[in-house]
C-alpha positions in Angstrom: 37.9 -42.2 -30.3 40.6 -39.8 -29.1 40.6 -40.9 -25.5 44.2 -41.5 -24.4 44.5 -41.0 -20.7 40.9 -40.6 -19.4 39.7 -43.4 -17.2 36.4 -44.6 -15.8 34.5 -43.2 -18.8 31.4 -44.6 -20.4 30.7 -43.4 -24.0 27.7 -44.9 -25.8 26.3 -43.5 -29.0 27.5 -42.1 -32.3 30.2 -39.4 -31.7 29.6 -39.4 -28.0 32.7 -38.2 -26.1 34.6 -38.3 -29.4 36.9 -35.4 -28.4 37.7 -36.6 -24.9 41.4 -37.3 -24.3 42.2 -36.8 -20.7 39.0 -36.4 -18.7 37.8 -39.2 -16.5 34.7 -40.4 -14.7 32.2 -39.3 -17.4 29.2 -41.1 -18.6 27.9 -40.0 -22.1 25.0 -41.9 -23.6 23.3 -40.8 -26.9 24.3 -39.6 -30.3 26.9 -36.8 -29.9 26.4 -36.7 -26.2 29.4 -34.9 -24.7 31.0 -34.7 -28.1 33.2 -31.6 -27.4 34.3 -32.6 -23.9 38.0 -32.2 -23.3 38.6 -31.6 -19.7 35.2 -31.9 -18.0 35.0 -34.7 -15.4 32.3 -36.3 -13.3 29.7 -35.5 -15.9 26.6 -37.6 -16.8 25.1 -36.7 -20.3 22.1 -38.9 -21.4 20.3 -38.1 -24.6 21.0 -37.1 -28.2 23.3 -34.0 -28.2 23.1 -33.8 -24.4 26.0 -31.6 -23.3 27.3 -31.7 -26.9 29.3 -28.5 -26.5 30.7 -29.1 -23.0 34.4 -28.7 -22.9 35.6 -28.1 -19.4 32.5 -28.1 -17.3 32.4 -30.7 -14.6 30.0 -32.4 -12.2 27.1 -31.8 -14.5 24.1 -34.0 -15.0 22.2 -33.5 -18.3 19.4 -35.9 -19.2 17.3 -35.4 -22.3 17.8 -34.7 -25.9 19.7 -31.3 -26.3 19.8 -30.9 -22.6 22.6 -28.3 -21.9 23.5 -28.5 -25.6 25.6 -25.3 -25.6 27.2 -25.6 -22.1 30.9 -25.2 -22.4 32.4 -24.7 -19.0 29.5 -24.4 -16.5 29.7 -26.9 -13.7 27.6 -28.4 -10.9 24.4 -28.2 -12.9 21.5 -30.6 -13.2 19.5 -30.3 -16.4 16.8 -32.8 -17.0 14.3 -32.6 -19.9 14.2 -32.0 -23.6 16.3 -28.9 -24.3 16.5 -28.1 -20.6 19.1 -25.4 -20.1 19.8 -25.5 -23.8 22.3 -22.6 -23.9 23.1 -22.6 -20.2 26.7 -21.9 -19.4 26.3 -21.1 -15.7 27.1 -23.2 -12.7 25.0 -24.6 -9.9 21.8 -24.6 -12.0 19.0 -27.1 -11.6 16.5 -27.3 -14.5 13.9 -30.0 -14.6 11.3 -30.1 -17.4 11.0 -29.6 -21.1 12.5 -26.3 -22.1 13.2 -25.5 -18.4 15.8 -22.7 -18.3 16.0 -22.9 -22.1 17.7 -19.5 -22.6 19.7 -19.3 -19.4 23.2 -18.2 -20.2 25.1 -16.9 -17.1 22.4 -16.9 -14.4 23.6 -19.2 -11.6 22.1 -20.8 -8.6 18.7 -21.2 -10.3 16.3 -24.0 -9.8 13.6 -24.3 -12.5 11.2 -27.2 -12.3 8.3 -27.6 -14.8 7.5 -27.2 -18.5 9.2 -24.0 -19.8 9.9 -22.9 -16.2 12.3 -20.0 -16.4 12.3 -20.3 -20.2 13.5 -16.7 -21.0 15.8 -16.3 -18.0 19.3 -15.3 -19.2 21.3 -13.7 -16.4 18.9 -13.8 -13.4 20.4 -15.7 -10.5 19.3 -17.5 -7.3 15.7 -18.0 -8.5 13.4 -20.9 -7.7 10.6 -21.6 -10.2 8.3 -24.6 -9.9 5.4 -25.3 -12.2 4.5 -25.1 -15.8 5.3 -21.8 -17.5 6.5 -20.4 -14.2 8.6 -17.2 -14.7 8.6 -18.0 -18.3 9.3 -14.4 -19.4 12.0 -13.5 -16.9 15.5 -12.9 -18.0 17.4 -10.7 -15.5 15.4 -10.9 -12.2 17.1 -12.5 -9.2 16.2 -13.9 -5.8 12.6 -14.8 -6.9 10.6 -17.7 -5.7 7.7 -18.7 -8.0 5.6 -21.8 -7.3 2.5 -22.7 -9.2 1.2 -22.9 -12.7 2.2 -19.7 -14.6 3.2 -18.0 -11.4 5.3 -14.9 -12.2 4.6 -15.6 -15.9 5.5 -12.0 -17.1 8.2 -11.1 -14.6 11.2 -9.9 -16.6 13.5 -8.1 -14.2 11.6 -7.9 -10.9 13.6 -9.2 -8.0 13.0 -10.5 -4.5 9.5 -11.7 -5.2 7.7 -14.6 -3.7 4.7 -15.9 -5.7 3.0 -19.1 -4.6 -0.2 -20.4 -6.3 -1.5 -20.9 -9.8 -1.1 -17.7 -11.8 0.0 -15.8 -8.7 1.7 -12.5 -9.9 1.1 -13.5 -13.5 1.7 -10.0 -14.9 4.0 -8.7 -12.3 7.1 -6.9 -13.4 8.2 -5.2 -10.2 10.0 -6.4 -7.1 9.7 -7.2 -3.4 6.1 -8.6 -3.6 4.8 -11.6 -1.7 1.7 -13.0 -3.5 0.3 -16.3 -2.2 -2.9 -17.9 -3.5 -4.7 -18.7 -6.8 -4.6 -15.5 -8.9 -3.2 -13.6 -6.0 -1.9 -10.3 -7.6 -2.7 -11.6 -11.0 -2.7 -8.2 -12.7 0.0 -6.6 -10.7 2.4 -4.9 -13.1 4.5 -2.2 -11.4 3.3 -2.3 -7.8 6.0 -3.2 -5.3 6.3 -4.1 -1.6 2.9 -5.8 -1.6 1.8 -8.8 0.4 -1.3 -10.5 -1.0 -2.4 -13.8 0.7 -5.5 -15.6 -0.4 -7.4 -16.7 -3.5 -7.5 -13.7 -5.8 -6.3 -11.4 -3.1 -5.1 -8.2 -4.8 -6.4 -9.6 -8.1 -6.7 -6.3 -10.0 -3.8 -4.5 -8.5 -1.6 -2.9 -11.1 0.5 -0.1 -9.6 -0.6 0.0 -6.0 2.3 -0.5 -3.6 3.0 -1.3 0.1 -0.4 -3.0 0.5 -1.2 -5.9 2.8 -4.3 -7.9 1.7 -5.1 -11.2 3.4 -8.2 -13.3 2.7 -10.2 -14.6 -0.2 -10.8 -11.7 -2.6 -9.3 -9.3 -0.2 -8.6 -6.0 -2.1 -9.5 -7.9 -5.3 -10.5 -4.7 -7.2 -7.7 -2.5 -6.0 -5.7 -1.1 -8.9 -3.5 1.8 -7.7 -4.4 2.3 -4.0 -1.3 2.1 -1.8 -0.6 1.5 1.9 -3.8 -0.4 2.5 -4.3 -3.0 5.2 -7.1 -5.5 4.3 -7.5 -8.6 6.4 -10.6 -10.9 5.9 -12.5 -12.5 3.0 -13.6 -9.7 0.6 -12.1 -7.0 2.9 -11.8 -3.8 0.8 -13.2 -5.9 -2.1 -14.3 -2.9 -4.2 -11.6 -0.4 -3.4 -9.8 0.6 -6.5 -7.7 3.8 -5.8 -8.2 4.5 -2.1 -5.1 4.4 0.1 -4.1 4.2 3.7 -7.2 2.3 4.7 -7.4 -0.4 7.4 -10.2 -3.0 6.9 -10.3 -5.9 9.3 -13.0 -8.6 9.1 -15.0 -10.4 6.4 -16.5 -7.9 4.0 -15.1 -5.0 6.0 -15.0 -2.0 3.7 -16.5 -4.0 0.9 -19.3 -2.0 -0.7 -20.4 0.0 -3.8 -18.5 3.3 -3.9 -16.3 2.5 -0.9 -13.1 3.8 -2.5 -12.0 6.5 -0.1 -8.8 6.9 1.8 -7.6 7.0 5.4 -10.6 4.9 6.7 -10.6 2.3 9.4 -13.3 -0.4 9.5 -12.9 -3.2 12.0 -15.5 -5.9 12.4 -17.7 -8.2 10.2 -19.2 -6.2 7.3 -18.2 -2.9 8.9 -17.8 0.2 6.7 -19.7 -1.3 3.8 -21.8 1.8 3.1 -19.0 4.3 3.5 -19.5 5.4 -0.1 -17.2 8.4 -0.9 -16.1 8.6 2.7 -12.7 9.6 3.9 -10.9 9.6 7.2 -13.7 7.7 8.9 -13.6 5.0 11.7 -16.1 2.2 12.1 -15.5 -0.3 15.0 -17.8 -3.2 15.6 -20.0 -5.7 14.0 -21.6 -3.9 11.0 -20.7 -0.5 12.3 -21.1 1.8 9.4 -22.0 5.1 7.7 -25.6 6.1 7.5 -24.9 8.6 4.7 -22.5 9.0 1.8 -19.5 11.3 1.6 -18.8 11.5 5.3 -15.5 12.8 6.6 -14.0 12.4 10.1 -17.0 10.4 11.3 -16.8 7.6 13.8 -19.3 4.8 14.7 -18.3 2.4 17.5 -20.3 -0.6 18.5 -22.3 -3.4 16.9 -24.6 -1.9 14.2 -23.6 1.6 15.1 -24.5 4.2 12.5 -23.2 7.7 12.0 -24.9 10.0 9.5 -23.0 13.3 9.7 -19.3 14.3 9.4 -17.1 15.2 12.3 -19.3 13.1 14.7 -18.9 10.2 17.0 -21.7 7.7 17.6 -21.4 5.0 20.3 -23.6 2.0 19.8 -27.0 1.4 18.3 -29.7 2.2 20.7 -27.5 1.3 23.6 -26.5 2.7 27.0 -23.0 4.0 27.5 -21.3 3.4 30.8 -18.3 5.2 32.1 -17.0 3.5 35.2 -19.8 1.1 35.3 -20.5 -2.2 33.6 -24.3 -1.9 33.7 -25.4 1.5 32.4 -29.1 2.0 32.8 -29.4 5.2 30.7 -27.9 6.5 27.5 -24.9 7.6 29.5 -24.1 6.5 33.0 -21.0 7.7 34.7 -19.7 6.1 37.9 -16.6 7.5 39.7 -16.6 4.9 42.4 -16.9 7.4 45.3 -20.2 8.5 46.7 -21.0 12.1 46.1 -18.4 12.4 43.3 -19.7 12.4 39.7 -16.4 12.0 37.8 -17.5 14.6 35.2 -15.5 17.8 34.6 -16.0 20.7 32.1 -12.6 22.2 31.5 -13.8 25.3 29.6 -17.0 25.9 31.6 -16.3 27.0 35.2 -17.9 29.3 37.8 -15.7 32.1 36.4 -17.7 32.1 33.1 -20.5 34.6 32.6 -24.0 33.2 31.8 -25.1 33.6 28.2 -28.7 34.1 29.1 -30.9 35.0 32.1 -33.2 32.2 33.2 -34.4 30.4 36.3 -34.2 27.0 34.7 -31.1 24.8 35.0 -29.9 21.2 35.1 -29.4 19.4 38.4 -29.6 15.8 39.6 -32.4 14.0 41.5 -32.1 11.5 44.3 -31.0 8.8 41.9 -28.4 10.8 40.1 -30.5 11.5 37.1 -29.9 14.8 35.3 -33.1 16.8 35.5 -34.4 20.3 34.5 -35.1 22.4 37.6 -35.7 26.0 38.5 -35.5 28.2 41.6 -39.1 27.8 42.5 -38.6 24.0 42.7 -35.9 24.3 45.3 -32.7 25.4 43.8 -30.2 27.3 46.0 -29.5 30.9 45.4 -26.0 32.2 45.9 -26.7 34.3 49.0 -25.7 34.4 52.7 -28.3 31.8 53.5 -26.5 29.1 51.6 -22.9 30.3 51.7 -21.9 27.0 53.2 -23.0 25.2 50.1 -21.3 27.6 47.8 -18.0 27.2 49.8 -17.7 23.6 48.4 -16.5 25.3 45.2 -13.8 27.7 44.4 -11.9 29.2 41.4 -8.4 27.8 41.0 -7.0 30.1 38.3 -9.4 29.5 35.4 -10.7 26.2 36.9 -13.7 25.6 39.2 -12.6 23.2 41.9 -14.5 21.2 44.5 -12.8 22.1 47.8 -13.9 18.9 49.4 -12.6 16.7 46.6 -16.1 15.5 45.9 -17.8 14.3 42.7 -20.3 15.8 40.3 -23.5 13.9 39.8 -25.9 14.9 37.0 -29.2 13.2 37.3 -31.2 11.6 40.2 -30.8 8.0 39.4 -27.1 7.3 39.2 -27.1 3.9 41.0 -23.4 3.3 41.2 -20.6 5.7 42.0 -17.4 3.6 41.7 -14.0 5.0 42.8 -11.7 6.5 40.3 -14.3 8.7 38.6 -15.4 12.3 39.3 -18.4 12.7 36.9 -21.6 10.8 36.8 -24.2 11.7 34.1 -27.5 10.1 33.3 -29.1 9.9 29.8 -26.1 10.9 27.7 -23.2 13.1 26.8 -22.7 14.4 23.2 -19.1 15.4 22.4 -17.1 16.0 19.2 -14.0 14.2 20.3 -13.0 11.3 22.6 -9.3 10.5 23.2 -8.3 7.4 25.2 -4.9 7.7 27.0 -2.6 4.8 27.8 -1.3 5.0 31.4 2.1 3.3 30.7 3.9 1.5 27.9 3.0 -1.9 29.4 -0.6 -1.2 28.3 0.5 -1.1 24.7 1.4 -4.2 22.6 5.1 -3.8 22.0 5.6 -6.7 24.4 4.7 -9.0 21.5 8.2 -8.5 20.1 9.9 -9.3 23.4 12.2 -12.4 23.3 10.2 -13.9 26.2 6.8 -13.5 24.6 5.0 -16.8 24.1 3.6 -17.0 20.6 0.9 -19.6 20.3 1.5 -22.3 17.8 -0.7 -21.9 14.7 -2.3 -25.3 15.4 -3.3 -24.1 18.8 -4.8 -20.9 17.4 -6.6 -22.8 14.7 -8.1 -25.2 17.4 -9.1 -22.2 19.5 -10.8 -20.5 16.5 -12.7 -23.7 15.6 -13.9 -24.0 19.2 -14.6 -20.4 20.0 -15.2 -18.6 16.7 -12.9 -15.8 17.6 -9.2 -15.1 18.1 -7.5 -15.9 21.5 -7.6 -12.9 23.8 -10.2 -11.0 21.7 -13.7 -10.7 23.1 -16.4 -12.6 21.4 -19.3 -10.9 19.7 -21.5 -11.9 22.6 -19.1 -10.3 25.1 -18.9 -7.2 23.0 -22.6 -6.9 22.8 -22.9 -7.4 26.6 -20.0 -5.4 27.9 -19.1 -3.0 25.1 -15.6 -2.2 23.9 -12.8 -0.5 25.8 -11.4 1.4 22.9 -7.9 1.8 24.3 -7.6 -1.9 25.3 -9.2 -3.1 22.0 -6.8 -1.0 19.9 -3.9 -2.5 21.9 -5.4 -6.0 21.5 -5.9 -5.6 17.8 -2.3 -4.3 17.4 -1.2 -7.3 19.4 -2.9 -9.6 16.9 -1.4 -7.7 13.9 2.1 -8.0 15.5 1.5 -11.7 16.1 0.5 -12.1 12.5 3.8 -10.5 11.5 5.7 -13.0 13.8 3.8 -15.8 12.1 4.9 -14.5 8.7 8.5 -14.3 9.9 8.3 -17.8 11.2 6.9 -19.0 7.8 9.8 -17.2 6.1 12.3 -19.0 8.3 10.6 -22.3 7.5 10.8 -21.6 3.8 14.5 -20.7 4.1 15.1 -23.9 6.0 13.3 -25.9 3.3 15.5 -24.3 0.7 18.6 -25.3 2.6 17.3 -28.8 3.1 16.5 -28.9 -0.6 20.0 -27.8 -1.5 21.5 -30.5 0.8 19.3 -33.1 -0.8 20.5 -32.0 -4.3 24.1 -32.3 -3.2 23.4 -35.7 -1.8 21.8 -36.8 -5.0 24.8 -35.5 -6.9 27.2 -37.5 -4.7 25.1 -40.6 -5.0 25.1 -40.3 -8.8 28.8 -40.1 -8.8 29.2 -43.4 -7.1 
């Protein structure tokens, strides 16, 4: 009615564009569509009262009854759906769906797609919500990505979250969480810095923070436990408050009462009976505790069991080889050099006094087996008659040293004496502690983060897993059962796989970021096409 200088305008509907005087290139269709427009240009308003309050905002697309009804000067927005962006006055917004971005006022750079997506958002910016009722309660949180039905439903002010999957992060109110999968982190309220990937991963978590849980139902019962690392279906499935645990493998650490802290369980169904246990380590297929309430206990090997605290158990009815790949007794040590055992007692030398007087002692037979002997059966006495034999040993400070650089063989049936070892023992060695040293930095897994490191494509990894049933570079169950586990190398290899997992996560993030940029470009292209 009042248009005087505006050109290239299309106004269709009662009171549509009635206030427009100077603005050009607008299309208003519907009763009162663009009614208050004065200076806004390049707008498309379609629907009853669509953009009715817009005065100076330009380059907007509002489709649907009451879409962008109270926008006055916000520009560059796309609002599609009944009451989409009803009171929006921000710029660069994309709301698609009935009531999408309904209460948004000044939050900019948001993309809400779905029924009531971002309904309560007011000032939060740079959010992406896709799905029905996604982020419906949020009002000030920014930099969030919620995809899936009701994902991030209760988030109000939490920022920097990524929730993907139906009801992922439904109750979450905190920030810096990555929850991917159906019901992933469903009950999380105040826990932050969590990564839950898998159906119902971290389902019950409420306040636990800094957790990584990957796999179907991984850590599903966890509530307040923090700094846990669960990878595998049902891994850590019944942990509620325990923290600083590492469970790798399907059902690892998943058992009644397994709710302790500082535990490591690596292998299929390992650590499932670690009820009330803390600071324990279980490595291998179903390696586990044989009693409740253990502390500082370690079981290594398939089906290995430890039943007392402060103990280390190697294997389940297996022979342990040091320097040999085919141990024939409970403990077989091969140094690689004939006449050298490869075994050394640091705190027990010839300088020590005997604790009892007896003629019985341990020695080795012709095969290297450790046997019980006595003087009557041919042992040497330290006298002039055998001084030459005694001269093979000397005290070096507090240490007993073999002057000929020879080896120590305990037992008469040590079949192999490989080089590089000084102690050979038959039947077994019982010790309270084993420490594996790394010779140099190249034996550790930091090379994964080198620029030249070749990271296998996920498709290649998937094909390998389907074919071989285990990760590339990791020994199969059959190989472990046959050859055992080199603890140092296995720890390095497992760390390598963890670091590769982190690189895959980073790759996925880059791909998501690229998709966002592409989406933004497509939106811009759509806008330009609509202007033509």
